[in-house]
N, C-alpha and C positions, 0 to 999 in steps of 0.2 A: 437767531443767526442762519444763514441759508448755506447750502452747500455750494462750492464751486465745481464746475465740470468743463474741461476742456475736450473739445472735439478736435481731432487731428486727421485730416485727409486731405489729399492732394485735389480730390474731385467736388467741387462747390456744391453739385446736386446732393452727393451724399452727406455733408456736412448740413446742408438744409433739411434732409430727411430725419438726420439725429436730432437737429435742433427743433424740428417739430415734435418729435416722439417725446422730447422732455419738456418742451415749453409749459405744458400744464402743471408740470410739478413745481414750477417756480424758483428753479434754482438760477443762480448766477451761471450764464453760459459765455464762455470763452472759445474762439475758434483759431486755428493754426492752419495754413494749407501745406506745411511741411514741417520736418523734424527740428530744423534750426529755430524757426518762428516759435515752436511748441516748447523747447527748452528755455526760450527767453521768457514766454509766458508762465512757465512752470517757476522760474526763478522770482519773476515778479509778483505772480499772484498766489502761488503755492495752492493748486487746485488739490480738491479732495479726491477728484476722479478724473482720469484722463481715459478718454475713449479714443483708440488709435486705430487706423488702417495699418495692415502689416506690410503691404506692399507699395511702398512709395517710392518716386524717384529721389535721388539725393541720400537722404539718411532714411534706411528702412526702419521699420516698426520695431524689430527686435534691438537695432541700435538705439533707438529714442527710448526704449524701455530699459535697456543698460544704463543709459546716461541718468535717467529719472532714478532709477534704483540706488544709484552710487551718491546722488545728491540728497534724495529724500525718500528713504524705504517707506515712508507712512503713507504714500500716494496710491491709491486704488487704481487699478488699470484693467479694463476691458480691451480686447482686440477686435476689431472687425475685419473679417477675411473671407475671401471668396475660396480659399483653399481648406479642403476638409481632409487632405491626406493624414494618415496617422502619424507620420513623421513630422509634419507641419504642426500638428496639434500638441504632438510631445515637445517640440522646441518651444512653442508658445508657452505651454504650462511650466516648463523648466524655468522660465523667467521670473516665476513667481507673481504671475498675474491672477486677477479674481474672476476672472472668464473670458469667454470668447462667443461672439456672435457671427453665424456665417451669412454672408451675402448670397443672394436677396434675403433682407429680413422684413418682417412685418413690424409696424411702429410699436404696436401693442406689446409685443414679444420683447423688443428692445428695451421698452420703458419698465416692463416687469423685472427684466436682468439688471437694470440700473437701479432700480428701487432696491432689489434685494442686496445689491453689492453695497449700496450706502447704508442699508439698516445695520450693517456690521461695524459702523464707526460712528461718532458724533462729529458734526461740523468743527473744524480747527478752532480752537480759541487762542492758541500759541502756535508759533510757526518754528520751524528747524532754524537755528542759527545760520547766519549767511557767512560763507568764507571758508 
């Protein structure tokens, strides 16, 4: 069984960079341009890992993370952000994420971070109950 990874970013180019970083790992890759679509995909596909932008129009990354945590606390989450201020990092870590990567990022560094996070878990064989 392979891992499912959901990439959430309102910028298609960033989603493409993340996809390129993890394509060699042969994971199932899902993409969403916003938080609302990401939640739909989380409910349908139960990804093992969500890689989300922090600053998105509509539903921000912190809101998305809160929704994901409420529905499925097993999902691992990595945040992509251009903000490195101490208060921003603290806010991200307070949401029980597995890590963050600052933009701009190098593909190899992102790939290593993703692999490290996924080594902490096995691919899902059963999924949380719906409803």
